[in-house]
N, C-alpha and C positions, 0 to 999 in steps of 0.2 A: 607269101603273095598272094590273091588271087583278084581276078578283075572283078568288077560291080558291072552288068551288061542292062540289066532292067533301067531303061530310060526315065520309070514312075520315082523308082528307090532315090535318081542319083537328082531326080527336081525336089523328092521330099527334103534330101538334106542339104541341097543347095537355098530350099524357102528356107528350112531351120536354121541352119546355119548363117545367114545374111552373107556369106561370099561375095557376092556381088557388087553389094554395096562398099567394098574395098578397093572397086577398081572405076575409074574413066571408062576405060576401052570398055565400047561393045562389041556384043558377038563372042567371048569368051564360052570353047567348048571347055566345060569340065570333064575328067574321068572320075570314077571310083572305085578305093582300094579295100580291101581286108587283108590285116595281117592276125597272127596266133599271136597267142607270147612267145618272147623269145626270138619272135621274127626279127631283124633289123628295116628299119624304117631307111634310115642316112647310115654307110659303113663308109670309112677313110679309102677302103679297096675298089669300088667302085665310082662312078661319074655321079652324081646325084642332077638330075638335067628337070626336075622337076619343083611343082612349089607344096608344098602337104599339106591341108589347112584340115588341122585333128578336125574330127566331128564325130568321133563316142570312142570315149577310152582312155588310157594312159602311158606316156613312152616315159622310159627312164635318159638322160643323154650323162654319156662317156668317156673318160680316153684310157689309154692303157699304154703306161710305162715302159719305158722299156730293160727292166728288169722283170714283167710282165704285170703289175700289178692295178689295179683301176685306178683310175680317179674320177671320181664322183664330179659330177657339175651341177646337175640341172633336175629336173623330173615335173614332165608339161602334164595337166590335164587338161581337156577340153576342152572349153576350141580354143586351139593353140596353131603357131605357124612354123611349121619344118621347110627350110629349104633359104631362107634368108638371106644366110650367109653365103650361100653355093652360088645361091644368085648373082654374088656379085664376086664370087670369087673361081668364077666356069666352071661349077659343078665338084669344084676342089672342097671336103672335106676334112676335119683334123678331128673328129667326136663320129661315135655311133651311137647312133639311136635306137632302142631298141622296147618293144613293145612290152608293155607291163600286164597286159590280156588283152582279150580283144579290142582290135582297134579298128576304126572307121577313116578313112581319109578322103576327102575330095583333093582330088591332082589335076596341078592345069599345067601342061607341057612346057618348059618357058622356051624352047627353042623355037618352037612356032608363034611365038606372039613376043621373044624379046623386046624386038624394035620396036612396038609399039609399047610395050611395058618400063622399055627407058624413056618413054612420051606420057607415059601414066602421072600425071599429078599426084592422086590418092593415092595412088601404088607405094611411090615413091614417099610419102609420107608413115604410110603403113609400116616399113622397111624402116624409115629413122626410128620410128618411136617401137618398133622388134629394138635396133641396133642399141640402143639410147637402155632400156632395159635391160637386158646381155651388162652393156657396164657399166652400167648403177648397180646389179647386182656384184660383178666381180671387183666392183673397185672398195663398195661398201664392205664388201663381208675381208676380203683381201690387207685393203691399205689403211681404213677407218680405227678398223675393229682389229686389234693385238690378242686377245685374248678369246677359247671357246665362247667363256661367259658373256660378252662384250660382244658379241658376232652372236650369240644365241637374243641379246636381246633388242638390238637390231634389226635381226631379220622379223624378229615379230614384229616390233615401230614400225618397220618400212615394207614390208612384204606381206605379211599375214591380212587378209582380210579379219576388220575388228579388234586387231592387235591381237586374235586367237589363235598357234598352235596347232592343226586338227592334225596328226598324223606324222607317226615319228619318223618314216622312209623317205617323206620328200623332202624334210627335216634336212636327214643324215647327206643327202643330195645334195642340198642346194649347201649346207654348210659343211660342205666336205670334212664330216669327221665320223667316228664309228656311234652304230650304235651303244653302246656302250660307255663315251662318254657324253653321246649327249644323255643321256639317261643321268648320271652321274653329276651332269650340269645341273640341269633341270630339277633335281632334287636340289641341292646346293643354294637353286635360287629360288624356291619353294616355300625352304628352310628362312632364309636371311629376309622372305615377303615381298619378295620383286615379282614374283611369281604364283598363280593359282592353279593349279589343278582342277581341270572338270569334268571329269573321267578319262576313259584308258585311252592315252594317247592326244588328248586334250589341254592343253592349258595354254591361258589369258595371264596379259601383263596385270598386277596387282595395281596399276594407277602408274600415273605423272610421273610420279616424284624422281623415279629413276634417268629422267630420259635429261637433264640439265647438268647432271651431275656425271653421266655419260657420256655429253656431249663436252664438258668442261676437260675429261683426263683425256678425250682425241684432240678434240685444239691444242693443247699443252703439247702431245707427242709430234702433232704436225708441224707446230712452232718450233719444237727444236730441231 
């Protein structure tokens, strides 16, 4: 991690990201940091006292099970917020956030502004939306869709812009399955006419006709 000290670059990042529009509190002083590929932005073994606003780059989120295997959680592309859960958990984190390449973040030091942020209505709404997105992602993937095929269709319908999956790696992290498993499922869905392959790593729902069928199947299991 390297601190970015150039005030002009920080101001440029602030203007481009629109981060100030997320707060009602005036006079917030933002810092900026750069991370190289493989560096941790967040980890369970160190206190997280920052709100990090991902301005450039991508970050993968994962946990580590007791047996040492990885538990993929998500992949975030800029713009995105890190540290929202840690804000309410007093700096404690359950997951790792690792830079996928070079990453640049605007950073706000929480201890200096906690009292003000706890009264900042606009910022608190930002947190609510961030928490809602996480709950929606986990509940949709784990509670509603029982099979990998259903999870893929639900992910494409609700989480992908224009219902188009762009990039296998990001989908693998969010669907919590292996690359080989996802590719096998996508091939099966393409053969069934439910998904159309547009190019390398790009797939799109072939039409809305599957939605009611999927919803009915989910509803029946929920009732049971």
